[in-house]
C-alpha positions in Angstrom: -2.1 30.8 -7.0 -3.0 26.7 -7.0 -0.9 24.9 -4.3 0.6 21.1 -4.9 -2.0 18.5 -5.2 -0.9 15.8 -2.6 -0.3 12.6 -3.4 -2.2 9.6 -3.7 0.0 7.9 -1.1 -0.5 10.9 1.4 -3.9 11.1 1.6 -5.9 8.3 -0.3 -7.5 8.5 -3.6 -11.2 10.0 -2.7 -9.2 12.8 -0.5 -7.4 13.5 -3.8 -10.3 13.2 -5.9 -11.7 16.0 -3.5 -8.8 18.4 -3.5 -8.6 18.4 -7.2 -12.3 19.2 -7.7 -11.7 22.2 -5.0 -8.6 22.9 -7.0 -10.5 23.1 -10.4 -13.4 24.5 -8.9 -11.6 27.3 -7.5 -9.6 28.0 -11.0 -12.4 27.6 -13.0 -14.2 30.3 -11.7 -11.8 32.8 -13.0 -11.1 32.4 -16.4 -8.2 34.8 -16.8 -5.9 32.0 -14.4 -5.9 29.4 -17.0 -5.3 28.6 -21.1 -6.1 26.4 -23.0 -2.9 25.2 -25.8 -2.9 23.3 -29.0 -0.2 23.1 -31.6 -0.4 21.3 -35.2 2.5 19.3 -36.0 4.2 18.0 -39.0 3.8 14.4 -37.3 4.5 11.8 -34.9 8.1 11.2 -36.5 10.2 14.2 -34.3 7.3 16.5 -34.8 7.6 20.0 -35.3 4.4 22.6 -34.9 3.3 24.1 -37.8 0.3 25.8 -36.0 0.0 26.5 -32.3 -2.8 28.6 -30.6 -3.5 29.9 -26.8 -6.9 31.1 -25.5 -7.7 31.9 -21.9 -10.6 30.7 -19.8 -12.6 33.9 -21.1 -12.0 33.2 -24.5 -9.5 35.9 -25.0 -7.0 34.6 -28.1 -3.6 35.2 -26.7 -1.8 33.7 -29.6 -2.8 31.9 -32.8 -0.4 31.7 -35.9 1.4 29.4 -38.3 4.7 28.1 -37.8 7.2 27.2 -40.8 8.7 24.2 -39.3 11.9 23.6 -41.5 10.8 19.7 -42.4 8.2 18.5 -44.2 5.2 17.5 -42.9 4.2 13.5 -42.7 1.6 12.6 -45.1 -0.8 11.2 -42.0 -0.4 14.3 -40.1 -1.8 16.2 -43.6 -4.7 13.8 -43.5 -5.7 15.0 -40.0 -5.3 18.7 -40.4 -5.1 19.5 -43.8 -2.8 22.6 -43.4 -1.5 22.8 -47.1 2.2 24.4 -47.3 1.1 27.9 -48.7 -0.3 28.2 -45.0 3.1 28.4 -43.3 5.6 28.1 -45.9 6.3 32.2 -45.3 5.4 32.0 -41.1 8.1 32.3 -39.0 9.7 29.6 -37.2 9.5 28.3 -34.2 12.7 29.6 -32.4 11.2 33.3 -33.7 8.1 32.9 -32.0 8.9 30.8 -29.1 9.8 33.8 -26.8 6.5 35.8 -27.7 4.8 32.7 -27.5 6.0 32.4 -24.0 5.4 36.2 -22.9 1.6 35.6 -23.8 1.1 33.0 -21.0 2.7 35.4 -18.3 0.4 35.2 -15.3 -1.7 31.9 -16.2 -1.8 28.9 -13.5 -2.7 26.5 -15.2 -2.6 25.3 -19.3 -4.8 22.7 -20.3 -4.1 21.0 -23.5 -5.5 17.9 -24.7 -2.2 16.2 -24.6 -0.2 18.1 -23.3 3.2 15.9 -23.2 3.1 15.6 -26.6 2.3 19.4 -27.4 5.1 20.2 -25.2 7.5 17.9 -26.7 7.1 19.5 -29.7 7.4 22.9 -28.9 10.1 22.2 -26.4 7.5 24.9 -24.1 8.7 25.0 -20.7 5.5 25.3 -18.7 6.5 24.5 -15.0 8.8 27.6 -16.0 6.4 29.5 -17.5 3.3 29.1 -15.3 3.4 29.9 -11.6 1.8 26.3 -10.0 3.8 24.7 -12.9 0.6 22.9 -13.8 0.1 21.0 -17.2 -3.1 19.3 -17.1 -3.6 16.6 -20.1 -6.9 16.9 -20.1 -9.1 13.4 -19.2 -5.6 11.9 -19.2 -5.5 8.2 -17.5 -9.3 6.7 -18.1 -10.6 8.3 -21.3 -7.1 8.4 -23.1 -6.5 4.5 -22.1 -9.4 4.4 -24.6 -7.4 6.7 -27.2 -10.3 9.3 -27.0 -9.9 11.7 -29.6 -10.6 15.1 -29.5 -13.4 15.1 -32.3 -15.3 11.9 -30.5 -15.0 14.0 -27.5 -16.5 16.8 -28.2 -19.2 15.2 -30.3 -19.9 13.7 -27.0 -20.1 16.6 -25.7 -22.3 18.5 -28.0 -19.4 21.0 -28.4 -18.9 22.4 -31.9 -15.6 22.3 -33.7 -14.1 23.6 -37.1 -12.1 21.2 -38.2 -8.6 19.6 -36.6 -6.9 23.0 -36.2 -4.7 24.7 -33.4 -7.6 27.3 -32.7 -11.0 25.4 -33.3 -9.3 22.8 -30.8 -8.5 25.4 -28.1 -12.3 26.5 -28.5 -13.5 23.2 -28.0 -11.3 22.0 -24.8 -12.4 25.5 -23.6 
């Protein structure tokens, strides 16, 4: 289990970075300890999930499926993910799926997401309760996110192939 990362005030920036690097190297050597999460939503105005994916570090898909959002999808969101209503109109609601998705995360110590605060807000998933080390990492948060670097652009720069802007393909790109 990962220990708490000390703050910059406690150790100084270089020492904290060294601690984080060590924790990540240890974590990444065991892909069953971490997973990648992504969701596609109805948009930015009170987002509701319409597709959710959780992929363990070794590539095992712990969950992937559509969600009935109970509200219309904003045109801007549809332009990004292009998920037609026919894909989710008969899907279970998030309230019906949430416990199942949470159960799939049992044993996972760290969940990575491109925009963890947004995904957690849209789904209401309680990652601190679900993951023993209560760590959800917003990948590239800070310097790169402040430049509004999108996952597609980052994947292109790293030579990672993606299958469109969908929950599962985004998880695979992050993994």
